[in-house]
C-alpha positions as CSV (number, residue, x, y, z in Angstrom):
1,M,-25.2,-8.4,10.8
2,T,-23.4,-6.6,13.5
3,H,-19.7,-5.8,13.8
4,D,-18.0,-6.1,17.1
5,S,-16.1,-3.1,18.7
6,G,-17.0,-0.9,15.7
7,R,-14.6,-2.8,13.5
8,I,-14.8,-1.7,9.9
9,P,-15.1,-4.7,7.6
10,G,-12.0,-4.8,5.4
11,I,-9.7,-3.1,7.9
12,D,-7.7,-5.1,10.5
13,P,-5.7,-2.8,12.7
14,A,-3.7,-5.7,14.0
15,A,-2.3,-6.9,10.6
16,A,1.4,-6.0,10.4
17,P,2.9,-4.7,7.1
18,S,4.4,-7.4,4.9
19,G,7.7,-5.6,4.6
20,T,9.2,-2.2,3.7
21,G,8.7,-2.3,0.0
22,C,6.3,-3.7,-2.6
23,A,6.3,-7.5,-2.1
24,E,6.0,-8.3,-5.9
25,C,8.5,-5.7,-7.1
26,T,11.0,-6.8,-4.4
27,A,10.6,-10.4,-5.5
28,G,10.7,-9.7,-9.2
29,G,13.4,-7.0,-9.3
30,G,11.0,-4.2,-10.1
31,W,10.7,-0.7,-8.7
32,W,7.9,1.6,-7.4
33,F,6.9,5.2,-7.1
34,H,4.9,5.2,-3.9
35,L,3.8,2.4,-1.6
36,R,0.3,1.3,-0.4
37,R,-0.7,-1.0,2.4
38,C,-3.6,-3.4,2.4
39,A,-5.7,-2.4,5.5
40,E,-7.0,-6.0,5.8
41,C,-3.8,-8.1,5.6
42,G,-0.9,-5.7,5.6
43,H,0.3,-6.6,2.1
44,I,2.6,-3.8,0.8
45,G,2.2,-3.0,-2.9
46,C,3.1,-0.2,-5.3
47,C,0.7,2.6,-6.1
48,D,-1.4,3.0,-9.3
49,S,1.2,5.5,-10.6
50,S,3.9,2.8,-10.4
51,P,4.4,0.6,-13.6
52,E,2.9,-2.6,-12.1
53,Q,0.2,-1.2,-9.8
54,H,0.5,-4.2,-7.4
55,A,-1.5,-2.7,-4.5
56,S,-4.7,-2.4,-6.5
57,K,-4.1,-5.8,-8.1
58,H,-3.8,-7.3,-4.7
59,A,-6.9,-5.5,-3.4
60,R,-9.0,-6.7,-6.3
61,T,-7.7,-10.3,-6.3
62,A,-7.9,-10.8,-2.5
63,G,-11.2,-8.9,-2.1
64,H,-9.6,-6.5,0.3
65,P,-11.1,-3.1,-0.6
66,F,-9.2,-0.7,1.7
67,L,-5.7,0.6,0.9
68,T,-3.8,3.1,2.9
69,S,-0.6,5.0,2.2
70,F,2.7,3.5,3.3
71,E,4.4,6.9,2.8
72,P,5.8,8.9,5.8
73,G,3.4,11.6,6.9
74,E,0.3,10.2,5.1
75,G,-2.6,8.5,6.9
76,W,-5.6,8.2,4.5
77,F,-7.6,5.2,3.6
78,W,-9.0,4.5,0.0
79,N,-11.7,2.1,-0.9
80,I,-11.1,0.7,-4.4
81,E,-14.7,-0.4,-4.7
82,T,-16.4,2.9,-3.8
83,E,-13.4,5.1,-5.0
84,Q,-13.7,7.2,-1.9
85,Y,-11.4,8.3,0.9
86,Y,-12.2,7.2,4.4
87,D,-11.1,7.8,8.0
88,G,-9.8,4.6,9.6
89,P,-8.3,3.3,12.8
90,P,-4.7,3.4,13.7
91,L,-2.8,0.5,12.2
92,S,0.0,-1.7,13.6
93,P,3.4,-0.1,13.1
94,P,5.3,0.7,11.1
95,T,2.8,2.9,9.3
96,A,5.3,3.9,6.6
97,H,8.5,2.7,4.9
98,P,11.7,3.8,6.6
99,D,12.6,7.5,6.0
100,S,15.9,6.3,4.7
101,Q,14.2,4.5,1.8
102,P,14.2,6.6,-1.4
103,V,11.1,7.6,-3.3
104,P,10.9,6.2,-5.9
105,G,12.5,3.0,-4.7
106,P,14.2,0.8,-4.0
107,A,17.7,2.2,-4.2
108,G,19.6,0.9,-7.2
109,R,16.6,-0.3,-9.2
110,V,14.9,2.9,-10.3
111,P,15.6,3.6,-14.0
112,A,17.0,7.0,-15.1
113,D,13.8,7.7,-17.1
114,W,11.4,6.6,-14.2
115,Q,9.2,9.7,-14.6
116,R,8.4,8.6,-18.2
117,Q,7.3,5.2,-17.0
118,L,4.7,6.3,-14.5
119,N,1.0,5.6,-15.1
């Protein structure tokens, strides 16, 4: 099987981010430590250090193996199936949450003992 234009299966550079925060935490009133972006569909989820680990759950459930950071200044790709870092193509902007958004976030929902709740 050949792949057109050198496209990496599991990475769609045209997929826009689903929002500026973890989709599930935002909907359910939760909070996150760092954010990850699905490189296939743009779903924004919380990292594996976050209490709910929504990014990895999405990747496994959806069969979308590549995650990338959604943190300012970071540009790596991680494959949850091979547990390896990869170089990948530029993705549709924005490539990170707004600089004004606190880490952890979102503002007003992070518990005082957040560090004790990390995985």
